[in-house]
Backbone bond lengths (Angstrom), bond angles and torsions (degrees), N, CA, C in turn:
res aa  C-N    CA-C-N  psi(-1)  N-CA   C-N-CA  omega(-1)  CA-C   N-CA-C  phi
1 M - - - 1.539 - - 1.477 109.72 -
2 N 1.373 118.82 130.95 1.407 122.51 173.69 1.550 114.52 -68.18
3 E 1.285 117.88 153.12 1.440 118.80 174.66 1.523 113.27 -67.80
4 L 1.336 115.37 169.52 1.481 118.60 -176.84 1.593 108.87 -60.83
5 N 1.325 116.79 -38.47 1.451 117.83 -173.96 1.563 110.99 -78.53
6 D 1.323 115.13 -7.12 1.479 115.45 -173.76 1.502 111.42 -93.33
7 I 1.399 118.19 -24.29 1.468 122.81 -175.11 1.514 110.20 -147.75
8 A 1.266 119.55 141.00 1.531 121.47 177.23 1.536 108.95 -85.98
9 L 1.288 117.58 102.41 1.436 121.74 178.36 1.495 109.18 -106.73
10 G 1.301 120.57 146.81 1.509 130.02 171.47 1.527 108.10 -63.64
11 D 1.361 114.40 155.43 1.380 117.57 179.41 1.535 115.41 -60.52
12 D 1.413 116.21 -35.71 1.421 117.56 -179.81 1.472 111.40 -68.44
13 A 1.321 118.81 -33.02 1.502 120.96 -178.43 1.521 108.59 -70.87
14 L 1.378 115.51 -38.90 1.471 117.94 176.99 1.569 111.43 -66.72
15 L 1.383 117.13 -38.77 1.385 119.50 -176.82 1.573 111.85 -71.82
16 V 1.345 117.01 -35.66 1.396 120.83 171.17 1.480 113.47 -63.83
17 A 1.300 116.63 -39.21 1.445 119.41 177.57 1.547 112.84 -67.93
18 L 1.292 113.74 -32.77 1.514 119.30 173.20 1.477 110.91 -63.70
19 V 1.328 119.32 -48.88 1.442 125.76 -177.94 1.552 109.00 -59.62
20 D 1.319 115.64 -40.43 1.495 121.77 -172.53 1.561 109.12 -82.14
21 G 1.309 117.65 -6.47 1.473 119.33 -177.80 1.533 114.38 70.03
22 A 1.374 113.03 26.49 1.421 120.90 -178.59 1.523 116.11 -107.19
23 L 1.345 114.11 9.16 1.441 116.65 179.71 1.490 110.07 -101.07
24 G 1.440 118.11 137.90 1.362 121.61 -178.97 1.578 116.52 -58.40
25 A 1.291 115.42 161.71 1.454 118.14 -173.54 1.545 109.63 -60.72
26 K 1.327 118.38 -45.98 1.546 120.48 -176.49 1.518 106.73 -65.24
27 A 1.338 122.50 -43.69 1.335 124.26 -177.61 1.570 111.00 -65.79
28 S 1.352 114.02 -43.36 1.532 116.37 172.97 1.475 114.31 -56.28
29 E 1.323 118.87 -44.51 1.409 120.60 -177.10 1.587 110.14 -64.99
30 A 1.366 117.66 -41.61 1.447 121.45 177.23 1.514 110.90 -60.48
31 L 1.416 116.95 -42.60 1.470 119.78 -177.74 1.415 116.58 -71.82
32 R 1.419 115.01 -32.72 1.463 119.64 170.96 1.451 114.07 -62.77
33 A 1.398 117.48 -37.02 1.397 117.14 179.04 1.566 111.03 -67.54
34 R 1.307 116.14 -37.64 1.422 116.49 175.84 1.544 115.85 -61.75
35 L 1.319 110.61 -37.24 1.516 119.67 178.80 1.492 110.01 -59.85
36 L 1.296 119.39 -40.98 1.464 124.14 -177.05 1.529 110.36 -68.84
37 A 1.373 116.70 -28.23 1.428 119.39 177.09 1.464 118.21 -97.53
38 D 1.322 118.89 -4.27 1.465 126.76 -173.19 1.512 112.80 -130.06
39 P 1.340 120.89 93.58 1.504 121.85 -176.23 1.489 110.60 -63.73
40 A 1.358 117.46 -35.23 1.503 115.97 176.88 1.480 114.64 -60.26
41 L 1.314 115.86 -42.83 1.412 121.64 179.22 1.527 111.54 -66.92
42 Q 1.324 118.77 -33.97 1.423 121.36 175.27 1.496 110.81 -66.26
43 A 1.404 113.44 -40.38 1.436 116.78 179.03 1.499 113.37 -60.82
44 R 1.339 115.03 -39.29 1.480 122.58 177.96 1.493 112.33 -60.17
45 L 1.422 110.59 -41.74 1.466 116.08 179.32 1.564 109.55 -65.14
46 D 1.321 116.69 -39.04 1.502 117.18 178.92 1.455 110.16 -64.34
47 A 1.343 119.37 -39.76 1.453 124.11 -178.29 1.550 108.17 -65.39
48 L 1.306 119.55 -43.16 1.453 121.46 178.01 1.598 112.68 -64.30
49 R 1.339 115.13 -37.87 1.416 115.31 176.48 1.442 115.54 -66.06
50 A 1.402 116.46 -25.53 1.438 121.49 176.47 1.432 113.16 -88.14
51 G 1.425 115.33 5.50 1.410 118.23 177.95 1.604 115.28 74.21
52 E 1.306 116.59 4.67 1.499 123.39 -175.73 1.524 111.74 58.41
53 Q 1.191 119.67 13.10 1.527 125.02 -178.61 1.490 110.56 -129.12
54 P 1.307 123.00 135.10 1.398 122.80 176.04 1.552 113.49 -78.80
55 F 1.356 111.36 68.98 1.484 114.69 -177.68 1.478 116.33 -62.95
56 G 1.338 115.83 -37.42 1.452 120.52 177.61 1.526 112.02 -58.69
57 P 1.310 121.82 -62.52 1.513 122.25 -177.55 1.551 109.90 -59.01
58 A 1.360 117.27 -39.05 1.448 120.26 -171.09 1.501 111.99 -68.78
59 F 1.370 118.64 -32.02 1.365 120.50 -173.25 1.594 113.60 -115.26
60 Q 1.278 113.80 2.21 1.472 119.34 -174.53 1.544 111.30 -60.21
61 A 1.312 115.29 -44.90 1.426 119.35 -177.38 1.528 111.80 -60.38
62 L 1.407 114.09 -42.43 1.456 118.92 179.34 1.464 109.69 -69.72
63 L 1.361 118.75 -40.75 1.489 119.56 -175.82 1.545 111.81 -66.85
64 D 1.359 114.98 -32.24 1.424 119.39 -176.89 1.552 109.09 -62.47
65 S 1.325 120.58 -31.82 1.415 123.11 -177.79 1.523 110.74 -105.28
66 A 1.296 118.09 6.65 1.506 120.77 -178.72 1.510 112.49 -75.86
67 P 1.295 118.60 155.45 1.494 125.31 173.54 1.570 104.38 -81.61
68 A 1.360 113.44 73.46 1.446 118.69 -171.38 1.550 115.97 -54.71
69 A 1.445 113.35 -42.17 1.484 114.93 -177.83 1.541 108.17 -64.54
70 R 1.355 119.25 -41.84 1.399 121.98 -177.55 1.535 111.81 -61.51
71 L 1.337 113.38 -45.29 1.471 120.72 -178.27 1.498 108.22 -65.48
72 Q 1.361 117.30 -47.58 1.420 116.86 178.89 1.532 115.58 -58.60
73 A 1.338 115.12 -41.34 1.400 119.15 -177.72 1.521 109.16 -65.41
74 G 1.355 117.42 -42.99 1.465 119.26 176.66 1.533 113.35 -63.75
75 L 1.331 117.13 -39.41 1.431 121.62 176.22 1.502 113.65 -60.02
76 D 1.353 117.29 -44.01 1.419 124.47 179.70 1.450 115.01 -63.58
77 T 1.399 112.52 -40.13 1.512 117.84 175.26 1.441 112.28 -69.64
78 L 1.284 117.76 -40.62 1.484 116.07 175.05 1.438 117.02 -63.84
79 L 1.367 118.55 -39.66 1.425 118.86 179.72 1.662 110.93 -69.34
80 A 1.343 109.95 -34.47 1.555 114.63 176.58 1.486 110.08 -64.61
81 A 1.319 119.61 -37.02 1.476 121.84 -177.30 1.462 111.00 -76.75
82 R 1.301 120.72 -21.17 1.431 123.46 -177.06 1.527 110.28 -131.25
83 P 1.415 117.59 71.68 1.434 118.77 -177.10 1.521 110.76 -65.93
84 A 1.357 109.41 140.95 1.486 115.56 -179.30 1.584 108.14 -74.54
85 P 1.433 115.78 146.81 1.399 118.45 174.73 1.532 119.60 -52.81
86 L 1.263 115.02 -32.87 1.513 123.39 -179.32 1.485 104.67 -119.76
87 Q 1.300 119.56 112.91 1.378 123.56 175.09 1.600 112.21 -81.49
88 R 1.247 116.26 128.46 1.471 120.06 -177.45 1.521 105.90 -147.58
89 P 1.412 114.21 154.94 1.408 117.13 -176.92 1.518 112.01 -66.89
90 A 1.391 119.12 136.14 1.396 120.77 -177.75 1.494 111.93 -83.05
91 S 1.355 118.82 122.45 1.439 120.65 -174.61 1.548 104.93 -80.87
92 P 1.305 115.38 161.95 1.523 121.49 -171.96 1.519 110.87 -60.95
93 W 1.396 118.83 -39.09 1.404 120.62 -175.16 1.568 111.94 -71.51
94 R 1.368 113.50 -29.53 1.498 116.58 176.07 1.484 110.14 -65.85
95 R 1.334 119.41 -44.68 1.431 122.92 -178.95 1.474 112.16 -64.39
96 L 1.381 115.79 -37.14 1.502 121.37 177.77 1.662 108.58 -65.61
97 A 1.235 116.99 -39.73 1.420 120.49 -178.08 1.492 109.68 -68.95
98 L 1.311 118.46 -42.16 1.482 123.27 179.35 1.496 108.99 -63.38
99 L 1.371 121.66 -41.26 1.345 123.27 179.71 1.539 112.98 -67.79
100 A 1.388 112.81 -38.11 1.454 116.38 179.23 1.565 108.31 -64.98
101 A 1.393 112.87 -38.45 1.493 112.91 -177.67 1.512 109.86 -67.56
102 A 1.303 118.22 -38.00 1.444 122.03 179.33 1.514 107.54 -62.68
103 L 1.326 120.93 -43.68 1.433 124.41 178.63 1.492 110.76 -59.48
104 A 1.379 114.97 -45.76 1.478 116.14 178.59 1.496 115.88 -58.55
105 L 1.403 115.42 -38.44 1.422 119.00 175.40 1.507 110.32 -63.94
106 L 1.301 116.10 -42.18 1.479 115.61 -178.29 1.471 112.37 -62.11
107 L 1.430 115.87 -42.80 1.470 118.90 -178.35 1.453 111.71 -68.16
108 G 1.339 115.10 -27.41 1.520 119.97 178.49 1.492 115.78 -83.46
109 G 1.351 115.96 6.43 1.417 120.62 170.85 1.570 110.81 93.82
110 V 1.240 119.50 16.22 1.515 123.43 177.82 1.484 109.04 -120.91
111 E 1.282 116.24 117.56 1.469 121.44 -176.07 1.496 112.88 -88.47
112 I 1.290 119.73 141.82 1.499 121.66 175.67 1.495 110.02 -47.74
113 G 1.269 120.18 -42.73 1.404 125.21 -174.54 1.533 114.14 -50.89
114 R 1.343 113.78 -31.25 1.502 117.84 178.38 1.548 112.02 -71.16
115 L 1.309 117.90 -14.47 1.426 122.03 -178.41 1.609 110.71 -94.51
116 L 1.353 115.93 -10.55 1.401 117.09 -165.74 1.522 107.65 -107.60
117 P 1.438 116.25 138.85 1.439 118.64 174.97 1.476 111.97 -66.64
118 G 1.388 112.17 139.80 1.563 118.64 -179.32 1.520 111.94 64.49
119 S 1.287 117.27 27.03 1.533 114.23 -177.37 1.487 113.06 -74.87
120 A 1.313 117.75 -16.43 1.534 116.08 177.11 1.436 116.42 -62.00
121 S 1.370 117.34 -23.01 1.427 123.66 177.78 1.509 114.82 -87.89
122 T 1.329 116.05 1.26 1.462 119.92 178.81 1.488 110.55 -111.95
123 P 1.356 119.37 103.45 1.443 122.69 -173.04 1.543 114.54 -50.85
124 E 1.361 119.63 -41.77 1.301 124.34 -178.70 1.497 113.63 -63.42
125 L 1.271 120.27 -35.02 1.420 127.61 -174.22 1.592 113.87 -111.82
126 A 1.296 115.20 17.86 1.505 117.04 -176.51 1.473 110.65 -59.91
127 A 1.299 114.54 134.31 1.509 119.97 -179.96 1.479 108.79 -71.86
128 R 1.338 114.63 152.10 1.473 119.53 172.43 1.563 107.98 -73.73
129 P 1.349 116.76 152.08 1.468 119.96 177.68 1.521 104.34 -58.64
130 P 1.426 114.87 139.96 1.476 116.50 175.44 1.475 114.38 -65.66
131 T 1.333 112.98 144.50 1.414 119.17 -176.26 1.557 107.87 -73.44
132 P 1.403 118.02 126.01 1.432 117.86 -179.05 1.554 112.05 -58.17
133 Q 1.170 117.63 136.92 1.472 124.60 178.91 1.531 109.96 -99.85
134 K 1.313 113.56 140.12 1.425 118.84 176.85 1.527 111.95 -58.68
135 D 1.388 118.74 120.36 1.440 121.31 -171.41 1.500 111.32 -70.62
136 D 1.337 123.65 -54.32 1.392 126.82 -178.61 1.556 110.29 -176.17
137 W 1.325 117.48 -165.18 1.405 118.20 178.49 1.396 117.24 -61.86
138 R 1.322 118.83 -24.82 1.462 123.24 177.63 1.591 112.56 -62.19
139 N 1.287 112.63 -39.72 1.513 116.58 177.29 1.550 110.01 -66.49
140 A 1.304 114.39 -37.71 1.514 117.68 176.64 1.480 112.26 -62.59
141 V 1.357 117.04 -38.24 1.490 120.65 177.85 1.530 107.36 -66.38
142 A 1.379 115.61 -45.96 1.520 114.81 -179.64 1.497 112.32 -60.31
143 E 1.298 119.20 -37.01 1.522 119.88 178.10 1.523 110.86 -65.39
144 Y 1.378 114.93 -43.67 1.458 119.70 175.71 1.549 112.28 -58.51
145 A 1.369 115.50 -47.27 1.487 121.59 -177.43 1.538 109.71 -60.47
146 A 1.352 116.89 -28.95 1.468 114.38 -178.61 1.530 117.33 -68.78
147 L 1.353 113.39 -7.65 1.495 119.27 174.59 1.536 112.56 -84.88
148 Y 1.322 116.30 -19.00 1.423 119.58 -177.01 1.508 116.12 -77.07
149 T 1.302 122.67 143.82 1.391 128.84 172.96 1.478 110.50 -125.05
150 A 1.335 115.35 -179.06 1.492 122.89 176.33 1.590 109.98 -64.91
151 D 1.343 117.28 -19.19 1.419 119.06 -177.71 1.541 110.90 -94.63
152 T 1.296 118.89 -9.93 1.435 122.57 -174.91 1.550 112.05 -54.93
153 F 1.360 114.64 -50.21 1.438 119.07 -177.52 1.587 117.16 -105.01
154 A 1.352 111.15 10.05 1.513 115.47 -177.19 1.394 115.59 -57.98
155 D 1.376 121.50 -36.32 1.339 122.17 -179.60 1.508 115.87 -113.00
156 S 1.292 114.48 18.04 1.585 118.50 -178.01 1.488 108.88 -79.34
157 T 1.299 115.81 147.32 1.410 122.63 175.83 1.595 110.21 -79.60
158 P 1.297 116.76 124.74 1.460 118.89 -178.02 1.482 110.19 -51.87
159 T 1.412 115.02 139.98 1.430 121.30 -176.28 1.496 108.72 -66.25
160 S 1.354 116.77 148.76 1.427 121.43 -177.75 1.473 112.07 -96.16
161 A 1.302 118.37 169.56 1.464 124.42 174.56 1.556 111.67 -59.75
162 A 1.374 112.20 -41.27 1.473 118.02 -179.83 1.495 113.77 -62.74
163 D 1.399 115.78 -37.22 1.418 120.51 176.63 1.521 111.87 -66.55
164 L 1.333 118.09 -44.47 1.381 122.00 173.93 1.433 117.19 -58.68
165 A 1.363 114.97 -39.43 1.503 120.29 178.45 1.555 107.83 -64.17
166 R 1.287 116.87 -42.90 1.481 119.79 -177.44 1.489 109.80 -63.98
167 I 1.339 119.10 -45.36 1.392 121.45 179.76 1.507 111.94 -65.20
168 G 1.452 116.61 -39.81 1.422 118.07 -179.21 1.509 110.82 -65.98
169 A 1.299 122.40 -27.89 1.381 125.38 178.08 1.549 113.16 -63.76
170 K 1.357 114.58 -35.59 1.463 118.14 173.78 1.542 113.80 -62.67
171 L 1.296 112.20 -30.74 1.455 116.94 -178.60 1.590 114.40 -98.98
172 D 1.337 114.56 0.57 1.447 120.26 -172.96 1.531 109.75 52.19
173 L 1.337 110.68 51.77 1.522 116.45 -174.81 1.594 105.28 -146.28
174 T 1.279 113.69 140.74 1.457 119.99 -179.18 1.548 109.32 -79.16
175 L 1.212 120.10 118.87 1.518 123.90 175.36 1.527 106.81 -122.47
176 T 1.307 117.88 124.52 1.383 122.69 179.10 1.630 103.69 -138.92
177 P 1.391 116.85 160.29 1.378 119.29 174.04 1.522 115.82 -56.24
178 E 1.292 114.69 -42.24 1.454 123.22 178.83 1.493 112.28 -61.03
179 R 1.316 117.72 -36.99 1.510 121.65 -174.40 1.566 108.39 -80.37
180 L 1.325 114.27 -19.81 1.473 116.76 -176.65 1.589 111.38 -105.52
181 M 1.291 116.98 -3.49 1.404 121.93 -176.73 1.571 110.42 -63.01
182 L 1.322 115.52 132.98 1.522 119.32 179.84 1.498 110.81 -135.90
183 A 1.298 114.12 148.08 1.511 118.20 -173.32 1.508 106.48 -74.76
184 D 1.342 113.20 144.08 1.536 123.95 178.98 1.532 113.21 64.58
185 L 1.370 119.07 10.51 1.413 118.37 176.82 1.513 108.55 -130.47
186 R 1.340 116.14 148.78 1.443 120.04 173.66 1.554 112.73 -104.66
187 L 1.244 120.19 130.50 1.440 120.93 173.75 1.551 112.22 -73.78
188 R 1.342 116.87 120.75 1.494 117.58 -172.66 1.548 111.90 -109.09
189 S 1.275 119.01 -42.78 1.457 118.46 -175.35 1.486 112.66 -155.16
190 A 1.320 116.92 161.33 1.474 119.06 176.36 1.630 105.47 -146.92
191 Q 1.243 114.92 139.76 1.437 122.33 179.36 1.452 112.65 -143.52
192 I 1.381 118.41 154.18 1.374 124.29 175.45 1.499 114.84 -102.79
193 L 1.224 119.99 123.56 1.538 124.55 -177.72 1.484 107.13 -116.84
194 A 1.309 118.05 -164.76 1.531 119.64 178.04 1.514 103.16 -153.08
195 Y 1.297 115.47 146.74 1.452 124.58 173.30 1.473 107.73 -138.85
196 D 1.335 118.68 126.10 1.490 122.27 177.18 1.580 108.30 56.84
197 D 1.297 118.41 40.33 1.502 121.95 179.79 1.521 113.29 66.34
198 A 1.280 121.57 16.10 1.445 124.96 176.37 1.448 111.96 -120.25
199 P 1.454 120.66 144.62 1.389 122.08 -176.08 1.512 111.31 -66.14
200 L 1.326 114.34 141.06 1.527 120.58 175.38 1.520 105.43 -136.70
201 A 1.390 112.31 119.52 1.479 119.35 179.22 1.501 111.94 -93.97
202 E 1.315 118.92 139.05 1.447 121.81 174.71 1.442 109.04 -122.54
203 I 1.358 115.44 120.86 1.485 117.77 179.65 1.579 102.92 -119.57
204 A 1.380 111.49 128.41 1.438 119.91 -175.29 1.483 114.08 -107.96
205 Y 1.349 114.53 138.75 1.498 123.91 177.13 1.554 105.73 -124.59
206 V 1.290 112.78 162.04 1.473 121.90 168.29 1.512 109.53 -133.71
207 D 1.367 112.18 153.09 1.503 114.90 177.98 1.528 105.38 -100.46
208 A 1.298 117.83 -170.96 1.489 122.98 -175.47 1.505 113.63 -59.95
209 S 1.272 114.26 -29.24 1.549 116.55 174.88 1.438 119.65 -85.28
210 G 1.376 109.96 -7.50 1.518 114.05 176.58 1.619 107.77 98.89
211 A 1.278 118.38 -1.96 1.474 120.05 -179.92 1.605 109.12 -66.69
212 P 1.312 113.57 128.88 1.525 114.94 -177.54 1.595 114.25 -83.77
213 Y 1.243 110.06 148.31 1.460 119.44 175.75 1.576 106.32 -136.27
214 L 1.382 113.65 140.28 1.408 117.09 -173.51 1.572 109.43 -119.51
215 F 1.333 115.96 136.92 1.451 123.55 171.64 1.516 105.06 -109.58
216 C 1.295 119.57 124.09 1.507 120.98 -173.49 1.546 108.32 -130.12
217 V 1.304 113.96 137.76 1.491 120.73 179.25 1.472 106.74 -124.86
218 F 1.321 119.39 123.82 1.392 128.71 178.12 1.591 108.73 -104.79
219 A 1.314 115.52 133.90 1.448 119.67 -167.46 1.492 111.03 -83.36
220 R 1.303 119.94 7.78 1.460 122.72 -175.69 1.539 107.20 -136.43
221 A 1.366 113.55 120.29 1.511 120.32 174.37 1.491 105.51 -141.10
222 E 1.333 116.91 127.49 1.443 118.08 -179.16 1.504 115.75 -81.68
223 R 1.279 115.72 -23.47 1.541 120.99 -177.75 1.519 109.05 -148.33
224 E 1.306 115.42 161.67 1.499 121.85 172.54 1.488 110.56 -73.92
225 L 1.333 114.78 139.22 1.516 119.54 -179.69 1.495 106.46 -134.93
226 D 1.362 118.30 134.36 1.412 123.20 174.82 1.557 113.39 -69.67
227 L 1.272 117.45 162.43 1.409 120.78 178.65 1.499 113.40 -61.09
228 R 1.308 121.37 128.08 1.512 121.48 177.64 1.561 108.78 -141.90
229 G 1.292 112.50 141.18 1.427 120.63 174.68 1.472 113.07 -101.66
230 E 1.396 114.58 146.07 1.440 118.86 174.95 1.498 112.51 -162.76
231 K 1.333 115.72 165.83 1.505 117.58 174.12 1.584 105.73 -89.60
232 R 1.274 114.38 134.45 1.458 121.18 178.52 1.568 112.25 -140.92
233 G 1.329 113.55 115.66 1.521 115.69 -176.29 1.434 112.66 61.25
234 G 1.350 123.72 30.61 1.426 126.50 176.19 1.490 110.32 83.90
235 F 1.319 120.56 4.52 1.464 121.20 -179.42 1.514 109.71 -110.71
236 A 1.240 117.62 160.25 1.483 122.12 170.47 1.537 104.33 -87.27
237 S 1.345 115.05 138.03 1.411 120.58 179.50 1.504 111.07 -148.62
238 A 1.394 114.90 158.71 1.465 120.88 172.41 1.500 108.84 -143.43
239 S 1.341 116.60 143.57 1.447 118.45 -171.00 1.501 109.35 -144.91
240 W 1.323 117.53 156.80 1.441 127.01 175.75 1.394 112.64 -155.51
241 A 1.414 123.09 170.14 1.359 125.39 173.63 1.515 111.37 -138.92
242 H 1.391 115.03 143.24 1.424 117.41 -172.98 1.560 105.20 -163.56
243 G 1.345 112.39 138.41 1.460 119.31 169.79 1.570 111.29 62.20
244 G 1.335 116.79 32.39 1.448 118.33 177.48 1.499 114.77 82.31
245 R 1.360 119.09 6.55 1.438 124.71 177.10 1.563 110.89 -127.28
246 A 1.267 113.41 151.88 1.506 117.67 176.45 1.472 108.82 -117.36
247 Y 1.408 112.25 142.85 1.425 118.01 -172.66 1.571 108.78 -125.14
248 M 1.321 113.44 149.07 1.453 118.10 177.41 1.506 113.54 -148.98
249 V 1.368 120.20 137.34 1.355 128.54 171.70 1.505 111.41 -112.11
250 I 1.319 122.02 128.05 1.409 125.41 -175.34 1.502 110.99 -142.00
251 G 1.352 120.94 139.86 1.435 123.34 179.76 1.422 113.57 -157.99
252 A 1.339 115.89 153.39 1.463 126.03 177.97 1.530 111.64 -87.32
253 G 1.326 118.61 -4.58 1.459 124.86 -179.37 1.533 111.78 -89.15
254 R 1.337 112.46 -146.47 1.485 118.14 -171.88 1.578 107.95 -73.15
255 P 1.289 117.36 137.83 1.502 121.08 177.96 1.582 110.44 -63.98
256 E 1.319 116.29 -30.27 1.540 117.46 176.44 1.460 111.03 -65.96
257 Q 1.322 118.24 -33.75 1.559 119.73 175.69 1.430 112.43 -65.75
258 V 1.333 116.40 -41.00 1.570 121.08 174.61 1.459 110.20 -60.73
259 A 1.354 117.74 -44.34 1.501 117.03 -179.89 1.503 110.35 -65.94
260 A 1.278 122.38 -41.99 1.434 125.21 179.21 1.476 113.57 -63.52
261 M 1.378 117.25 -38.49 1.500 119.16 170.15 1.561 114.16 -60.58
262 A 1.287 108.79 -45.62 1.492 114.16 -176.82 1.546 109.25 -61.53
263 D 1.293 118.41 -49.21 1.476 122.07 -179.42 1.541 109.85 -55.06
264 T 1.346 116.83 -47.88 1.481 119.33 -177.62 1.544 110.49 -66.21
265 L 1.279 117.47 -46.42 1.498 119.76 -174.76 1.569 109.49 -70.86
266 K 1.311 120.68 -32.42 1.377 118.02 176.02 1.454 117.65 -63.77
267 L 1.302 116.26 -30.67 1.453 124.46 176.48 1.561 109.25 -64.67
268 R 1.372 115.28 -35.15 1.475 119.91 -177.46 1.511 114.81 -88.13
269 F 1.366 116.84 -23.58 1.461 120.86 -177.69 1.550 111.22 -122.71
């Protein structure tokens, strides 16, 4: 920090520098002389030292019931792992503010342990398991399919060619009963849904036992994907992407039936 005679600084800048211990010896001596003669300037210094915010009263009720030892240990570990570029003495109001912020994070459902490197090995600061995030439209389909039973399509009227044509128009895709026909399965219904503001077609089949299988077409695919099988939401599924659309077959029946459906439909779409 330059001395007072080297640069023209405002009173607040000088006072903050004094509080932070960043003011040179000559400048500090001159400023302290001013403070002795100027009560208003001294009051301003006191306000800056207090952070100009009533941290104590505002957070005292929370701090009284806080797990102080745990918060302090987490704060110390965090500060040690991320050393500041400029080391300076921590004033009491800064430490109080940091503790209050840590408490606010804890009360808001975020533990300090999630911010610390290697926290999983520290029992006191162990991070909560990450909340599963919704993968994509395929997970939404799997969740929807979980609501279907063998009775869902038992009394449904088989979908018509006109319905398929209408749904296909939404996807800019030709859908006909002949193109969708599959061995050992009956085509039962078709409907147009939406995911993330893009059309999503759901075409339902049943096998001889009434178990439902779904063939879904999503109108948005960012890249080509080869056919891959996987378990999703407890169901066997297979998916691929081609021509700007994404496809998926999913069912609660036999995995080999899902694989056979996917192989056949991929050749047609």
